PDB file of the backbone (N, CA, C, O) and the ligand in Angstrom, with CONECT records:
HET     ZN  A 101       1
ATOM      1  N   UNK A   1      -3.151  -3.807   4.559  1.00  0.00           N
ATOM      2  CA  UNK A   1      -2.153  -3.018   3.855  1.00  0.00           C
ATOM      3  C   UNK A   1      -0.771  -3.401   4.374  1.00  0.00           C
ATOM      4  O   UNK A   1      -0.554  -3.540   5.578  1.00  0.00           O
ATOM      5  N   UNK A   2       0.139  -3.566   3.449  1.00  0.00           N
ATOM      6  CA  UNK A   2       1.511  -3.922   3.785  1.00  0.00           C
ATOM      7  C   UNK A   2       2.397  -2.715   3.518  1.00  0.00           C
ATOM      8  O   UNK A   2       2.355  -2.149   2.425  1.00  0.00           O
ATOM      9  N   UNK A   3       3.197  -2.311   4.498  1.00  0.00           N
ATOM     10  CA  UNK A   3       4.148  -1.218   4.310  1.00  0.00           C
ATOM     11  C   UNK A   3       5.509  -1.813   4.022  1.00  0.00           C
ATOM     12  O   UNK A   3       6.043  -2.589   4.815  1.00  0.00           O
ATOM     13  N   UNK A   4       6.068  -1.440   2.873  1.00  0.00           N
ATOM     14  CA  UNK A   4       7.372  -1.956   2.462  1.00  0.00           C
ATOM     15  C   UNK A   4       8.402  -0.843   2.653  1.00  0.00           C
ATOM     16  O   UNK A   4       8.208   0.273   2.169  1.00  0.00           O
ATOM     17  N   UNK A   5       9.507  -1.144   3.365  1.00  0.00           N
ATOM     18  CA  UNK A   5      10.485  -0.094   3.662  1.00  0.00           C
ATOM     19  C   UNK A   5      11.486   0.103   2.527  1.00  0.00           C
ATOM     20  O   UNK A   5      12.470  -0.630   2.433  1.00  0.00           O
ATOM     21  N   UNK A   6      11.242   1.086   1.668  1.00  0.00           N
ATOM     22  CA  UNK A   6      12.208   1.433   0.628  1.00  0.00           C
ATOM     23  C   UNK A   6      13.413   2.090   1.316  1.00  0.00           C
ATOM     24  O   UNK A   6      13.227   2.984   2.141  1.00  0.00           O
ATOM     25  N   UNK A   7      14.644   1.666   0.996  1.00  0.00           N
ATOM     26  CA  UNK A   7      15.816   2.242   1.666  1.00  0.00           C
ATOM     27  C   UNK A   7      16.015   3.722   1.345  1.00  0.00           C
ATOM     28  O   UNK A   7      16.737   4.403   2.073  1.00  0.00           O
ATOM     29  N   UNK A   8      15.403   4.242   0.282  1.00  0.00           N
ATOM     30  CA  UNK A   8      15.572   5.654  -0.085  1.00  0.00           C
ATOM     31  C   UNK A   8      14.371   6.510   0.302  1.00  0.00           C
ATOM     32  O   UNK A   8      14.530   7.685   0.632  1.00  0.00           O
ATOM     33  N   UNK A   9      13.170   5.933   0.265  1.00  0.00           N
ATOM     34  CA  UNK A   9      11.942   6.710   0.479  1.00  0.00           C
ATOM     35  C   UNK A   9      11.268   6.435   1.815  1.00  0.00           C
ATOM     36  O   UNK A   9      10.398   7.199   2.234  1.00  0.00           O
ATOM     37  N   UNK A  10      11.650   5.369   2.485  1.00  0.00           N
ATOM     38  CA  UNK A  10      10.999   5.016   3.734  1.00  0.00           C
ATOM     39  C   UNK A  10       9.831   4.081   3.492  1.00  0.00           C
ATOM     40  O   UNK A  10       9.639   3.616   2.368  1.00  0.00           O
ATOM     41  N   UNK A  11       9.045   3.795   4.523  1.00  0.00           N
ATOM     42  CA  UNK A  11       7.920   2.867   4.389  1.00  0.00           C
ATOM     43  C   UNK A  11       6.838   3.428   3.468  1.00  0.00           C
ATOM     44  O   UNK A  11       6.392   4.564   3.630  1.00  0.00           O
ATOM     45  N   UNK A  12       6.425   2.606   2.495  1.00  0.00           N
ATOM     46  CA  UNK A  12       5.384   3.001   1.536  1.00  0.00           C
ATOM     47  C   UNK A  12       4.431   1.834   1.326  1.00  0.00           C
ATOM     48  O   UNK A  12       4.741   0.687   1.650  1.00  0.00           O
ATOM     49  N   UNK A  13       3.262   2.155   0.776  1.00  0.00           N
ATOM     50  CA  UNK A  13       2.238   1.146   0.539  1.00  0.00           C
ATOM     51  C   UNK A  13       2.713   0.125  -0.505  1.00  0.00           C
ATOM     52  O   UNK A  13       3.421   0.473  -1.450  1.00  0.00           O
ATOM     53  N   UNK A  14       2.320  -1.112  -0.322  1.00  0.00           N
ATOM     54  CA  UNK A  14       2.752  -2.179  -1.231  1.00  0.00           C
ATOM     55  C   UNK A  14       2.323  -1.944  -2.682  1.00  0.00           C
ATOM     56  O   UNK A  14       2.950  -2.473  -3.600  1.00  0.00           O
ATOM     57  N   UNK A  15       1.267  -1.162  -2.900  1.00  0.00           N
ATOM     58  CA  UNK A  15       0.789  -0.894  -4.266  1.00  0.00           C
ATOM     59  C   UNK A  15       1.822  -0.141  -5.092  1.00  0.00           C
ATOM     60  O   UNK A  15       1.728  -0.122  -6.319  1.00  0.00           O
ATOM     61  N   UNK A  16       2.816   0.489  -4.438  1.00  0.00           N
ATOM     62  CA  UNK A  16       3.841   1.239  -5.160  1.00  0.00           C
ATOM     63  C   UNK A  16       4.988   0.358  -5.640  1.00  0.00           C
ATOM     64  O   UNK A  16       5.890   0.844  -6.321  1.00  0.00           O
ATOM     65  N   UNK A  17       4.971  -0.930  -5.297  1.00  0.00           N
ATOM     66  CA  UNK A  17       6.118  -1.799  -5.552  1.00  0.00           C
ATOM     67  C   UNK A  17       5.793  -2.921  -6.525  1.00  0.00           C
ATOM     68  O   UNK A  17       4.642  -3.325  -6.685  1.00  0.00           O
ATOM     69  N   UNK A  18       6.842  -3.408  -7.166  1.00  0.00           N
ATOM     70  CA  UNK A  18       6.763  -4.637  -7.948  1.00  0.00           C
ATOM     71  C   UNK A  18       7.680  -5.661  -7.289  1.00  0.00           C
ATOM     72  O   UNK A  18       8.799  -5.356  -6.876  1.00  0.00           O
ATOM     73  N   UNK A  19       7.172  -6.872  -7.207  1.00  0.00           N
ATOM     74  CA  UNK A  19       7.929  -7.967  -6.605  1.00  0.00           C
ATOM     75  C   UNK A  19       8.900  -8.546  -7.627  1.00  0.00           C
ATOM     76  O   UNK A  19       8.515  -8.801  -8.768  1.00  0.00           O
ATOM     77  N   UNK A  20      10.136  -8.754  -7.236  1.00  0.00           N
ATOM     78  CA  UNK A  20      11.152  -9.267  -8.158  1.00  0.00           C
ATOM     79  C   UNK A  20      11.581 -10.685  -7.888  1.00  0.00           C
ATOM     80  O   UNK A  20      12.475 -11.193  -8.565  1.00  0.00           O
ATOM     81  N   UNK A  21      10.975 -11.337  -6.923  1.00  0.00           N
ATOM     82  CA  UNK A  21      11.303 -12.729  -6.666  1.00  0.00           C
ATOM     83  C   UNK A  21      12.430 -12.906  -5.675  1.00  0.00           C
ATOM     84  O   UNK A  21      12.857 -11.964  -5.008  1.00  0.00           O
ATOM     85  N   UNK A  22      12.897 -14.128  -5.595  1.00  0.00           N
ATOM     86  CA  UNK A  22      13.938 -14.495  -4.637  1.00  0.00           C
ATOM     87  C   UNK A  22      15.240 -13.769  -4.956  1.00  0.00           C
ATOM     88  O   UNK A  22      15.641 -13.674  -6.116  1.00  0.00           O
ATOM     89  N   UNK A  23      15.889 -13.265  -3.929  1.00  0.00           N
ATOM     90  CA  UNK A  23      17.180 -12.595  -4.092  1.00  0.00           C
ATOM     91  C   UNK A  23      18.306 -13.621  -4.092  1.00  0.00           C
ATOM     92  O   UNK A  23      18.141 -14.756  -3.645  1.00  0.00           O
ATOM     93  N   UNK A  24      19.439 -13.194  -4.599  1.00  0.00           N
ATOM     94  CA  UNK A  24      20.677 -13.979  -4.564  1.00  0.00           C
ATOM     95  C   UNK A  24      20.594 -15.268  -5.380  1.00  0.00           C
ATOM     96  O   UNK A  24      21.166 -16.285  -4.989  1.00  0.00           O
ATOM     97  N   UNK A  25      19.891 -15.235  -6.500  1.00  0.00           N
ATOM     98  CA  UNK A  25      19.865 -16.373  -7.424  1.00  0.00           C
ATOM     99  C   UNK A  25      20.936 -16.093  -8.476  1.00  0.00           C
ATOM    100  O   UNK A  25      20.781 -15.199  -9.307  1.00  0.00           O
ATOM    101  N   UNK A  26      21.996 -16.848  -8.433  1.00  0.00           N
ATOM    102  CA  UNK A  26      23.146 -16.592  -9.308  1.00  0.00           C
ATOM    103  C   UNK A  26      22.891 -17.109 -10.720  1.00  0.00           C
ATOM    104  O   UNK A  26      22.369 -18.208 -10.907  1.00  0.00           O
ATOM    105  N   UNK A  27      23.269 -16.297 -11.715  1.00  0.00           N
ATOM    106  CA  UNK A  27      23.183 -16.724 -13.113  1.00  0.00           C
ATOM    107  C   UNK A  27      24.224 -17.828 -13.327  1.00  0.00           C
ATOM    108  O   UNK A  27      25.333 -17.727 -12.805  1.00  0.00           O
ATOM    109  N   UNK A  28      23.891 -18.877 -14.083  1.00  0.00           N
ATOM    110  CA  UNK A  28      24.851 -19.970 -14.275  1.00  0.00           C
ATOM    111  C   UNK A  28      26.150 -19.487 -14.925  1.00  0.00           C
ATOM    112  O   UNK A  28      26.129 -18.623 -15.802  1.00  0.00           O
ATOM    113  N   UNK A  29      27.269 -20.046 -14.494  1.00  0.00           N
ATOM    114  CA  UNK A  29      28.568 -19.673 -15.053  1.00  0.00           C
ATOM    115  C   UNK A  29      28.660 -19.996 -16.531  1.00  0.00           C
ATOM    116  O   UNK A  29      29.205 -19.206 -17.303  1.00  0.00           O
ATOM    117  N   UNK A  30      28.136 -21.146 -16.940  1.00  0.00           N
ATOM    118  CA  UNK A  30      28.186 -21.571 -18.337  1.00  0.00           C
ATOM    119  C   UNK A  30      26.787 -22.048 -18.752  1.00  0.00           C
ATOM    120  O   UNK A  30      26.513 -23.248 -18.753  1.00  0.00           O
ATOM    121  N   UNK A  31      25.906 -21.102 -19.103  1.00  0.00           N
ATOM    122  CA  UNK A  31      24.510 -21.491 -19.377  1.00  0.00           C
ATOM    123  C   UNK A  31      24.365 -22.468 -20.529  1.00  0.00           C
ATOM    124  O   UNK A  31      23.423 -23.260 -20.543  1.00  0.00           O
ATOM    125  N   UNK A  32      25.273 -22.434 -21.496  1.00  0.00           N
ATOM    126  CA  UNK A  32      25.178 -23.340 -22.643  1.00  0.00           C
ATOM    127  C   UNK A  32      25.443 -24.795 -22.255  1.00  0.00           C
ATOM    128  O   UNK A  32      25.060 -25.719 -22.972  1.00  0.00           O
ATOM    129  N   UNK A  33      26.100 -24.985 -21.120  1.00  0.00           N
ATOM    130  CA  UNK A  33      26.426 -26.336 -20.681  1.00  0.00           C
ATOM    131  C   UNK A  33      25.297 -26.990 -19.891  1.00  0.00           C
ATOM    132  O   UNK A  33      25.377 -28.175 -19.565  1.00  0.00           O
ATOM    133  N   UNK A  34      24.246 -26.232 -19.579  1.00  0.00           N
ATOM    134  CA  UNK A  34      23.171 -26.786 -18.766  1.00  0.00           C
ATOM    135  C   UNK A  34      22.242 -27.666 -19.590  1.00  0.00           C
ATOM    136  O   UNK A  34      21.996 -27.406 -20.768  1.00  0.00           O
ATOM    137  N   UNK A  35      21.738 -28.697 -18.959  1.00  0.00           N
ATOM    138  CA  UNK A  35      20.706 -29.510 -19.588  1.00  0.00           C
ATOM    139  C   UNK A  35      19.381 -28.737 -19.517  1.00  0.00           C
ATOM    140  O   UNK A  35      19.269 -27.741 -18.802  1.00  0.00           O
ATOM    141  N   UNK A  36      18.393 -29.208 -20.260  1.00  0.00           N
ATOM    142  CA  UNK A  36      17.082 -28.557 -20.204  1.00  0.00           C
ATOM    143  C   UNK A  36      16.527 -28.567 -18.788  1.00  0.00           C
ATOM    144  O   UNK A  36      15.936 -27.582 -18.346  1.00  0.00           O
ATOM    145  N   UNK A  37      16.711 -29.671 -18.074  1.00  0.00           N
ATOM    146  CA  UNK A  37      16.211 -29.764 -16.707  1.00  0.00           C
ATOM    147  C   UNK A  37      16.928 -28.780 -15.781  1.00  0.00           C
ATOM    148  O   UNK A  37      16.301 -28.139 -14.938  1.00  0.00           O
ATOM    149  N   UNK A  38      18.262 -28.667 -15.949  1.00  0.00           N
ATOM    150  CA  UNK A  38      19.015 -27.720 -15.116  1.00  0.00           C
ATOM    151  C   UNK A  38      18.612 -26.280 -15.426  1.00  0.00           C
ATOM    152  O   UNK A  38      18.505 -25.457 -14.517  1.00  0.00           O
ATOM    153  N   UNK A  39      18.387 -25.968 -16.720  1.00  0.00           N
ATOM    154  CA  UNK A  39      17.984 -24.628 -17.115  1.00  0.00           C
ATOM    155  C   UNK A  39      16.592 -24.309 -16.556  1.00  0.00           C
ATOM    156  O   UNK A  39      16.363 -23.213 -16.044  1.00  0.00           O
ATOM    157  N   UNK A  40      15.682 -25.252 -16.653  1.00  0.00           N
ATOM    158  CA  UNK A  40      14.336 -25.064 -16.110  1.00  0.00           C
ATOM    159  C   UNK A  40      14.391 -24.857 -14.601  1.00  0.00           C
ATOM    160  O   UNK A  40      13.658 -24.034 -14.054  1.00  0.00           O
ATOM    161  N   UNK A  41      15.261 -25.606 -13.934  1.00  0.00           N
ATOM    162  CA  UNK A  41      15.398 -25.447 -12.484  1.00  0.00           C
ATOM    163  C   UNK A  41      15.891 -24.038 -12.164  1.00  0.00           C
ATOM    164  O   UNK A  41      15.394 -23.417 -11.224  1.00  0.00           O
ATOM    165  N   UNK A  42      16.862 -23.516 -12.927  1.00  0.00           N
ATOM    166  CA  UNK A  42      17.356 -22.156 -12.699  1.00  0.00           C
ATOM    167  C   UNK A  42      16.240 -21.126 -12.928  1.00  0.00           C
ATOM    168  O   UNK A  42      16.096 -20.187 -12.145  1.00  0.00           O
ATOM    169  N   UNK A  43      15.460 -21.298 -13.988  1.00  0.00           N
ATOM    170  CA  UNK A  43      14.442 -20.309 -14.345  1.00  0.00           C
ATOM    171  C   UNK A  43      13.228 -20.326 -13.427  1.00  0.00           C
ATOM    172  O   UNK A  43      12.711 -19.268 -13.067  1.00  0.00           O
ATOM    173  N   UNK A  44      12.772 -21.502 -13.046  1.00  0.00           N
ATOM    174  CA  UNK A  44      11.443 -21.604 -12.437  1.00  0.00           C
ATOM    175  C   UNK A  44      11.405 -22.080 -10.994  1.00  0.00           C
ATOM    176  O   UNK A  44      10.387 -21.894 -10.327  1.00  0.00           O
ATOM    177  N   UNK A  45      12.452 -22.674 -10.492  1.00  0.00           N
ATOM    178  CA  UNK A  45      12.409 -23.224  -9.142  1.00  0.00           C
ATOM    179  C   UNK A  45      12.974 -22.220  -8.144  1.00  0.00           C
ATOM    180  O   UNK A  45      14.110 -21.763  -8.274  1.00  0.00           O
ATOM    181  N   UNK A  46      12.168 -21.890  -7.158  1.00  0.00           N
ATOM    182  CA  UNK A  46      12.602 -20.975  -6.104  1.00  0.00           C
ATOM    183  C   UNK A  46      12.223 -21.570  -4.760  1.00  0.00           C
ATOM    184  O   UNK A  46      11.330 -22.410  -4.650  1.00  0.00           O
ATOM    185  N   UNK A  47      12.938 -21.103  -3.737  1.00  0.00           N
ATOM    186  CA  UNK A  47      12.633 -21.544  -2.382  1.00  0.00           C
ATOM    187  C   UNK A  47      11.280 -20.979  -1.964  1.00  0.00           C
ATOM    188  O   UNK A  47      10.838 -19.953  -2.480  1.00  0.00           O
ATOM    189  N   UNK A  48      10.641 -21.648  -1.043  1.00  0.00           N
ATOM    190  CA  UNK A  48       9.345 -21.195  -0.542  1.00  0.00           C
ATOM    191  C   UNK A  48       9.278 -21.458   0.959  1.00  0.00           C
ATOM    192  O   UNK A  48       8.468 -22.259   1.427  1.00  0.00           O
ATOM    193  N   UNK A  49      10.155 -20.764   1.716  1.00  0.00           N
ATOM    194  CA  UNK A  49      10.252 -21.089   3.148  1.00  0.00           C
ATOM    195  C   UNK A  49       9.151 -20.436   3.972  1.00  0.00           C
ATOM    196  O   UNK A  49       8.550 -19.442   3.565  1.00  0.00           O
ATOM    197  N   UNK A  50       8.907 -21.004   5.110  1.00  0.00           N
ATOM    198  CA  UNK A  50       8.097 -20.341   6.124  1.00  0.00           C
ATOM    199  C   UNK A  50       9.092 -19.717   7.083  1.00  0.00           C
ATOM    200  O   UNK A  50       9.779 -20.413   7.830  1.00  0.00           O
ATOM    201  N   UNK A  51       9.160 -18.386   7.049  1.00  0.00           N
ATOM    202  CA  UNK A  51      10.146 -17.694   7.875  1.00  0.00           C
ATOM    203  C   UNK A  51      10.903 -16.685   7.038  1.00  0.00           C
ATOM    204  O   UNK A  51      10.352 -16.130   6.087  1.00  0.00           O
ATOM    205  N   UNK A  52      12.157 -16.439   7.377  1.00  0.00           N
ATOM    206  CA  UNK A  52      12.949 -15.400   6.719  1.00  0.00           C
ATOM    207  C   UNK A  52      13.267 -15.775   5.278  1.00  0.00           C
ATOM    208  O   UNK A  52      13.678 -16.899   4.990  1.00  0.00           O
ATOM    209  N   UNK A  53      13.066 -14.789   4.358  1.00  0.00           N
ATOM    210  CA  UNK A  53      13.246 -15.024   2.930  1.00  0.00           C
ATOM    211  C   UNK A  53      13.749 -13.735   2.283  1.00  0.00           C
ATOM    212  O   UNK A  53      13.102 -12.693   2.393  1.00  0.00           O
ATOM    213  N   UNK A  54      14.902 -13.799   1.610  1.00  0.00           N
ATOM    214  CA  UNK A  54      15.468 -12.614   0.934  1.00  0.00           C
ATOM    215  C   UNK A  54      14.778 -12.416  -0.408  1.00  0.00           C
ATOM    216  O   UNK A  54      14.680 -13.346  -1.209  1.00  0.00           O
ATOM    217  N   UNK A  55      14.297 -11.184  -0.651  1.00  0.00           N
ATOM    218  CA  UNK A  55      13.522 -10.887  -1.855  1.00  0.00           C
ATOM    219  C   UNK A  55      14.022  -9.617  -2.533  1.00  0.00           C
ATOM    220  O   UNK A  55      14.622  -8.753  -1.893  1.00  0.00           O
ATOM    221  N   UNK A  56      13.767  -9.513  -3.849  1.00  0.00           N
ATOM    222  CA  UNK A  56      14.056  -8.308  -4.622  1.00  0.00           C
ATOM    223  C   UNK A  56      12.746  -7.548  -4.807  1.00  0.00           C
ATOM    224  O   UNK A  56      11.701  -8.136  -5.084  1.00  0.00           O
ATOM    225  N   UNK A  57      12.826  -6.238  -4.648  1.00  0.00           N
ATOM    226  CA  UNK A  57      11.659  -5.369  -4.822  1.00  0.00           C
ATOM    227  C   UNK A  57      12.064  -4.152  -5.637  1.00  0.00           C
ATOM    228  O   UNK A  57      13.202  -3.690  -5.561  1.00  0.00           O
ATOM    229  N   UNK A  58      11.126  -3.639  -6.414  1.00  0.00           N
ATOM    230  CA  UNK A  58      11.321  -2.401  -7.153  1.00  0.00           C
ATOM    231  C   UNK A  58      10.277  -1.395  -6.681  1.00  0.00           C
ATOM    232  O   UNK A  58       9.087  -1.701  -6.617  1.00  0.00           O
ATOM    233  N   UNK A  59      10.738  -0.194  -6.351  1.00  0.00           N
ATOM    234  CA  UNK A  59       9.802   0.866  -5.961  1.00  0.00           C
ATOM    235  C   UNK A  59       9.328   1.559  -7.241  1.00  0.00           C
ATOM    236  O   UNK A  59       9.731   2.681  -7.544  1.00  0.00           O
ATOM    237  N   UNK A  60       8.467   0.864  -7.979  1.00  0.00           N
ATOM    238  CA  UNK A  60       8.076   1.264  -9.339  1.00  0.00           C
ATOM    239  C   UNK A  60       7.325   2.594  -9.367  1.00  0.00           C
ATOM    240  O   UNK A  60       7.485   3.360 -10.318  1.00  0.00           O
ATOM    241  N   UNK A  61       6.525   2.885  -8.373  1.00  0.00           N
ATOM    242  CA  UNK A  61       5.753   4.130  -8.363  1.00  0.00           C
ATOM    243  C   UNK A  61       6.400   5.180  -7.470  1.00  0.00           C
ATOM    244  O   UNK A  61       5.748   6.137  -7.054  1.00  0.00           O
ATOM    245  N   UNK A  62       7.681   4.997  -7.178  1.00  0.00           N
ATOM    246  CA  UNK A  62       8.393   5.955  -6.337  1.00  0.00           C
ATOM    247  C   UNK A  62       9.734   6.284  -6.967  1.00  0.00           C
ATOM    248  O   UNK A  62       9.796   6.885  -8.039  1.00  0.00           O
ATOM    249  N   UNK A  63      10.806   5.887  -6.295  1.00  0.00           N
ATOM    250  CA  UNK A  63      12.152   6.217  -6.782  1.00  0.00           C
ATOM    251  C   UNK A  63      12.607   5.309  -7.923  1.00  0.00           C
ATOM    252  O   UNK A  63      13.638   5.574  -8.541  1.00  0.00           O
ATOM    253  N   UNK A  64      11.863   4.251  -8.214  1.00  0.00           N
ATOM    254  CA  UNK A  64      12.121   3.316  -9.310  1.00  0.00           C
ATOM    255  C   UNK A  64      13.431   2.529  -9.122  1.00  0.00           C
ATOM    256  O   UNK A  64      13.993   2.034 -10.100  1.00  0.00           O
ATOM    257  N   UNK A  65      13.907   2.411  -7.914  1.00  0.00           N
ATOM    258  CA  UNK A  65      15.142   1.664  -7.649  1.00  0.00           C
ATOM    259  C   UNK A  65      14.821   0.256  -7.161  1.00  0.00           C
ATOM    260  O   UNK A  65      13.764  -0.001  -6.585  1.00  0.00           O
ATOM    261  N   UNK A  66      15.777  -0.655  -7.411  1.00  0.00           N
ATOM    262  CA  UNK A  66      15.683  -2.028  -6.933  1.00  0.00           C
ATOM    263  C   UNK A  66      16.424  -2.153  -5.622  1.00  0.00           C
ATOM    264  O   UNK A  66      17.423  -1.470  -5.397  1.00  0.00           O
ATOM    265  N   UNK A  67      15.940  -3.019  -4.763  1.00  0.00           N
ATOM    266  CA  UNK A  67      16.621  -3.288  -3.508  1.00  0.00           C
ATOM    267  C   UNK A  67      16.257  -4.689  -3.019  1.00  0.00           C
ATOM    268  O   UNK A  67      15.307  -5.311  -3.495  1.00  0.00           O
ATOM    269  N   UNK A  68      17.026  -5.149  -2.076  1.00  0.00           N
ATOM    270  CA  UNK A  68      16.822  -6.465  -1.471  1.00  0.00           C
ATOM    271  C   UNK A  68      16.408  -6.281  -0.024  1.00  0.00           C
ATOM    272  O   UNK A  68      16.960  -5.440   0.686  1.00  0.00           O
ATOM    273  N   UNK A  69      15.445  -7.062   0.409  1.00  0.00           N
ATOM    274  CA  UNK A  69      15.101  -7.061   1.822  1.00  0.00           C
ATOM    275  C   UNK A  69      14.740  -8.471   2.239  1.00  0.00           C
ATOM    276  O   UNK A  69      14.481  -9.341   1.408  1.00  0.00           O
ATOM    277  N   UNK A  70      14.731  -8.671   3.519  1.00  0.00           N
ATOM    278  CA  UNK A  70      14.363  -9.970   4.073  1.00  0.00           C
ATOM    279  C   UNK A  70      12.991  -9.843   4.706  1.00  0.00           C
ATOM    280  O   UNK A  70      12.745  -8.976   5.545  1.00  0.00           O
ATOM    281  N   UNK A  71      12.094 -10.738   4.276  1.00  0.00           N
ATOM    282  CA  UNK A  71      10.728 -10.734   4.806  1.00  0.00           C
ATOM    283  C   UNK A  71      10.477 -12.048   5.520  1.00  0.00           C
ATOM    284  O   UNK A  71      10.827 -13.118   5.022  1.00  0.00           O
ATOM    285  N   UNK A  72       9.867 -11.956   6.689  1.00  0.00           N
ATOM    286  CA  UNK A  72       9.418 -13.161   7.360  1.00  0.00           C
ATOM    287  C   UNK A  72       8.070 -13.516   6.749  1.00  0.00           C
ATOM    288  O   UNK A  72       7.098 -12.781   6.925  1.00  0.00           O
ATOM    289  N   UNK A  73       8.002 -14.624   6.039  1.00  0.00           N
ATOM    290  CA  UNK A  73       6.795 -14.974   5.292  1.00  0.00           C
ATOM    291  C   UNK A  73       5.624 -15.355   6.194  1.00  0.00           C
ATOM    292  O   UNK A  73       4.481 -15.382   5.737  1.00  0.00           O
ATOM    293  N   UNK A  74       5.883 -15.644   7.439  1.00  0.00           N
ATOM    294  CA  UNK A  74       4.773 -15.994   8.336  1.00  0.00           C
ATOM    295  C   UNK A  74       4.170 -14.773   9.020  1.00  0.00           C
ATOM    296  O   UNK A  74       3.028 -14.827   9.477  1.00  0.00           O
ATOM    297  N   UNK A  75       4.934 -13.648   9.098  1.00  0.00           N
ATOM    298  CA  UNK A  75       4.423 -12.448   9.765  1.00  0.00           C
ATOM    299  C   UNK A  75       4.415 -11.220   8.857  1.00  0.00           C
ATOM    300  O   UNK A  75       3.851 -10.190   9.229  1.00  0.00           O
ATOM    301  N   UNK A  76       5.028 -11.305   7.673  1.00  0.00           N
ATOM    302  CA  UNK A  76       5.178 -10.173   6.746  1.00  0.00           C
ATOM    303  C   UNK A  76       5.924  -9.002   7.367  1.00  0.00           C
ATOM    304  O   UNK A  76       5.634  -7.849   7.049  1.00  0.00           O
ATOM    305  N   UNK A  77       6.881  -9.280   8.248  1.00  0.00           N
ATOM    306  CA  UNK A  77       7.736  -8.220   8.783  1.00  0.00           C
ATOM    307  C   UNK A  77       9.037  -8.196   7.994  1.00  0.00           C
ATOM    308  O   UNK A  77       9.559  -9.243   7.610  1.00  0.00           O
ATOM    309  N   UNK A  78       9.561  -6.989   7.754  1.00  0.00           N
ATOM    310  CA  UNK A  78      10.747  -6.812   6.920  1.00  0.00           C
ATOM    311  C   UNK A  78      11.954  -6.461   7.768  1.00  0.00           C
ATOM    312  O   UNK A  78      11.846  -5.743   8.762  1.00  0.00           O
ATOM    313  N   UNK A  79      13.117  -6.984   7.356  1.00  0.00           N
ATOM    314  CA  UNK A  79      14.388  -6.647   7.995  1.00  0.00           C
ATOM    315  C   UNK A  79      15.469  -6.609   6.917  1.00  0.00           C
ATOM    316  O   UNK A  79      15.236  -7.020   5.780  1.00  0.00           O
ATOM    317  N   UNK A  80      16.633  -6.124   7.274  1.00  0.00           N
ATOM    318  CA  UNK A  80      17.807  -6.153   6.410  1.00  0.00           C
ATOM    319  C   UNK A  80      17.575  -5.525   5.044  1.00  0.00           C
ATOM    320  O   UNK A  80      17.920  -6.125   4.026  1.00  0.00           O
ATOM    321  N   UNK A  81      17.007  -4.351   5.001  1.00  0.00           N
ATOM    322  CA  UNK A  81      16.822  -3.660   3.740  1.00  0.00           C
ATOM    323  C   UNK A  81      18.189  -3.186   3.240  1.00  0.00           C
ATOM    324  O   UNK A  81      18.948  -2.563   3.983  1.00  0.00           O
ATOM    325  N   UNK A  82      18.486  -3.481   2.002  1.00  0.00           N
ATOM    326  CA  UNK A  82      19.749  -3.028   1.425  1.00  0.00           C
ATOM    327  C   UNK A  82      19.540  -2.643  -0.031  1.00  0.00           C
ATOM    328  O   UNK A  82      18.699  -3.215  -0.725  1.00  0.00           O
ATOM    329  N   UNK A  83      20.305  -1.683  -0.472  1.00  0.00           N
ATOM    330  CA  UNK A  83      20.223  -1.222  -1.857  1.00  0.00           C
ATOM    331  C   UNK A  83      20.891  -2.215  -2.775  1.00  0.00           C
ATOM    332  O   UNK A  83      21.809  -2.927  -2.368  1.00  0.00           O
ATOM    333  N   UNK A  84      20.435  -2.268  -4.018  1.00  0.00           N
ATOM    334  CA  UNK A  84      21.076  -3.116  -5.023  1.00  0.00           C
ATOM    335  C   UNK A  84      22.434  -2.523  -5.364  1.00  0.00           C
ATOM    336  O   UNK A  84      22.596  -1.304  -5.313  1.00  0.00           O
ATOM    337  N   UNK A  85      23.403  -3.341  -5.706  1.00  0.00           N
ATOM    338  CA  UNK A  85      24.692  -2.798  -6.101  1.00  0.00           C
ATOM    339  C   UNK A  85      24.555  -1.975  -7.382  1.00  0.00           C
ATOM    340  O   UNK A  85      23.728  -2.275  -8.242  1.00  0.00           O
ATOM    341  N   UNK A  86      25.369  -0.947  -7.491  1.00  0.00           N
ATOM    342  CA  UNK A  86      25.339  -0.106  -8.686  1.00  0.00           C
ATOM    343  C   UNK A  86      25.789  -0.925  -9.895  1.00  0.00           C
ATOM    344  O   UNK A  86      26.734  -1.710  -9.809  1.00  0.00           O
ATOM    345  N   UNK A  87      25.104  -0.734 -11.018  1.00  0.00           N
ATOM    346  CA  UNK A  87      25.455  -1.429 -12.254  1.00  0.00           C
ATOM    347  C   UNK A  87      26.333  -0.519 -13.083  1.00  0.00           C
ATOM    348  O   UNK A  87      25.973   0.626 -13.358  1.00  0.00           O
ATOM    349  N   UNK A  88      27.485  -1.028 -13.481  1.00  0.00           N
ATOM    350  CA  UNK A  88      28.365  -0.247 -14.348  1.00  0.00           C
ATOM    351  C   UNK A  88      28.397  -0.867 -15.719  1.00  0.00           C
ATOM    352  O   UNK A  88      28.464  -2.089 -15.852  1.00  0.00           O
ATOM    353  N   UNK A  89      28.350  -0.049 -16.728  1.00  0.00           N
ATOM    354  CA  UNK A  89      28.324  -0.563 -18.115  1.00  0.00           C
ATOM    355  C   UNK A  89      29.703  -0.539 -18.718  1.00  0.00           C
ATOM    356  O   UNK A  89      29.880  -0.931 -19.872  1.00  0.00           O
TER     357      UNK A  89
HETATM  358 ZN    ZN A 101      11.827   4.374  -3.145  1.00  0.00          ZN2+
END
């Protein structure tokens, strides 16, 4: 069992969360200017390090908020939990 530290609810079972992938992947400034290969690289290519890795998580069965945390992929220990920035419309 993996305990994931939600910044609002505290440590909870991994079954309550949805994985959102690598954090800090910037949307292209001019997506129409990208080649098919560049667009595919943006959509599908992510880092796969052994060690510290920033990830997005959603507490889907809890507070339903998104947040970013850093997980050590070799030990599954979490650090640097931070809330997602507020979205303004
Ligand atoms: Zn939560």
